[in-house]
N, C-alpha and C positions, 0 to 999 in steps of 0.2 A: 760245821755242818754234820748232822748225824747221818751215819751210813745205814741204809735199810738192810743191805746184805754185806757180809764180809766173808771171804773165802767160800762163797757159794758155788758149787760145781755139780753138775749132773748131766747125764746123757739120756736122750730118748731115741730108741732105735726106730728106723723107718717102719711104717705100717703097723705100729703097735698102738694100743690104747692105754693111756696113763691118766692118773688123777693126782691132783694136789689137794690135800686136806689139812685142816688145822683151824685153830680158833680164829675169830675175827681179828684182823690186824697182824696176822702171822706172816703176811707177804705173798699170799696166793695170787691175788689179782695183779699185784705188781709184777710177778714173774710172767704172767700172761701178756701184760702190756709191754714188757721188754721183748718177749718173743715176737710180738706183732709190730714192734717198732713204734708203739704209741709213746713209749718212753725211750730215751737213749741212755746207754750206760756211760757212767763217768770213768770207770776203769773196767778192765777185762773185756771179754768178747761174747757175743751171741752168734753161734755158727749154725748154718743150715747146710747140710751136706758138705761140711768143711769150709763153706764160704761165709765170710763175715757179713752179718746182716746189713751192716752199713754200706756194703758194696752193691746191694740191691737197690734199684730205683723203686719208687712207690708202685709203679705199674707191675713190675716183676713180682714184688712182694704180694700185692693184692691178687695176682694170678695164682699164687702158691698157697695163700692162707685165707681161710674164712673164719671170721670172728663173730660168735653169737654171744652177746652179753646180756646182762640182767634187764637192761632198759634199751632195747633195740630201737633204732630210728625207723619209723614207717612213713613213707611219703604220701602226699595228698594225691593218690592215684587209685586206680582199681586194684583189687587183689592180684589179678593177673599181671598188671603192669609192674607192681611191686616185686613179683616173682621174676619177671623177665629182666629186672635189673641185675640179677645174679647170673643170668645166661640168656642173652638176647635172642639167641637162635634156638631156644628150647622148643621141642615139639610138645603138642598137647598131651601126648602120652607121658613124656618126661615130667611135665608139670603135674599131671594127675598122680603120678607115682610119688613125687615129692610131697604133695598135699596129703596123700594117704599116710606116708611115713611120719609126717608131723602131726598126725591126729587132727587134721583140720577139715576133713571131708564132711563130717556131719554138720559142722557149723556152716560151711559154704553152701551145702545143699539146702539149708533152711532159709537162705536169703533169696528174695524175689529175683534179683539179678545175678545170683550165683557168684561166679568168679569175676564177673564184670561189675561188682559192687564197689563204689568208691568208699574209701575208709576215712577220709577227712585228714586235715592237717595233723601230722604226728600220729596218725591212726586213732584220732579221738573217738571214732565210732566203734573201736574195738576195746575189749577188756584187756587187762594186763596179760592174762594167759593167752588170749588170742593173738596179741602182738608177738609174744614169744614164739608161739607156734608158727606164725607167718615167717619170722626171722629164721627159725629152725628149718622150715621148708625151703627157704632161699639157700641155706647152707647145703641141704641135701641135693638141691637142684644143681648147685655150682660144682659140688663134688671135687673140691680142691684137694691137693696132696696133703695139706695140713688143715685140720678143722679144730678150732678152739671153742669150747663151750665154757663161758664164765658165768656160773650159777644161772644158766639159761633155762632151767626148768623150775625156778623158785616160785613162779606165780601159777604153776599148774596144780590141778588137783591130783590125788593119788592115782586115779585111773589114767589120766593123760600122761603123768610122769612115767608110769609103767609102759605105756605105749611108746614114748620117746626112747626110753631105756632099751626097749626091744629093737627099735629102729637103729639106734647107735650100735647095739650088739651085732646087728646084721652087717654093719659097715666095717667091722673088725677085719684087719688084714688088707683092706682096700685103700685106706688113708691113714695117716698118722693123726690120731685123735687125742686131744689134750683137754681134760675136764677139771674145772674147779666145781666141786659138788656142794650143793646146798644140803642135800641129805645123803648120808653115807650109804643108805640102802640102794641108791641109784648107781653106785659104782662097784657093786659086788663082783661083776664079771670083767673088770679091767685087768690088763696084763700086769700092771705095776702101780703101786700107790706111793707117792712121796709125802711123808708126814712132816709138816712144818711146825716149828715152834720158835717164836721170836726171831724170824728171819733166817733160821737155820733148818736144814733137813736133818731131823733127828732120827728118822727111821725110814726104811724102804722095804716094801714087800707086797705080796698079794693081800687081798682083803682077809682071807682066812689066816694068813701068817701074822698080820698085824693084830687081828682080833684075838688070836691066841697068845701073842707074846708082848703086846703093848697095852698096858693098863689104861693109859690116857685115851688111846684110840677106842678101846672097848667101852670106856665110860662115855665118850662122845656118842657112840652108837646107842647105848642104853638111854642116854639123856633125851635123844630125839625120838625115841620110841616109847616113852612113858605114856 
């Protein structure tokens, strides 16, 4: 059996915002799946506040971690009901704030039934970008101690991406935020970047540090901005 990681070790400090970057297949999403216990480790440990993740039951883990991935599941309910799944006692004001942060207000305001619009099975009535924004709004509403974004802005246009980036920046210091970035420009303001290559962390630093000192990182940035 081939090992995906060998001697992989890193630490994320509480209430910091970090990103994992690297070419496709470098192990970014696998790390996030290990953090959220979607995968279980064969060897080694994943610790949260010093506690082995395997010692958490599913409910405890879900109370502490929100995961927004590239293809979020949207239920055959209204927009409001989909949001309330994240926090069933959310006030209208909290819901409105989450919608605003996720750049979803304009779209919802354009609908005849507004927030009470049904989205269909798997959100079939929504575009890919609208589904992602709804999932991001759920994460903002839930406000978990740990929020994981797995290429969760990949279907958004540049303006929506910038809005989401601004909202994530506003959350800095309030939750531990972990991002796998589709575009490097969206992680300029994170506290730390882990640069992956073939299942290994080959460099760690801020955006500016990696841009200045790591040729591969700089080339990745230039390639996406051509």
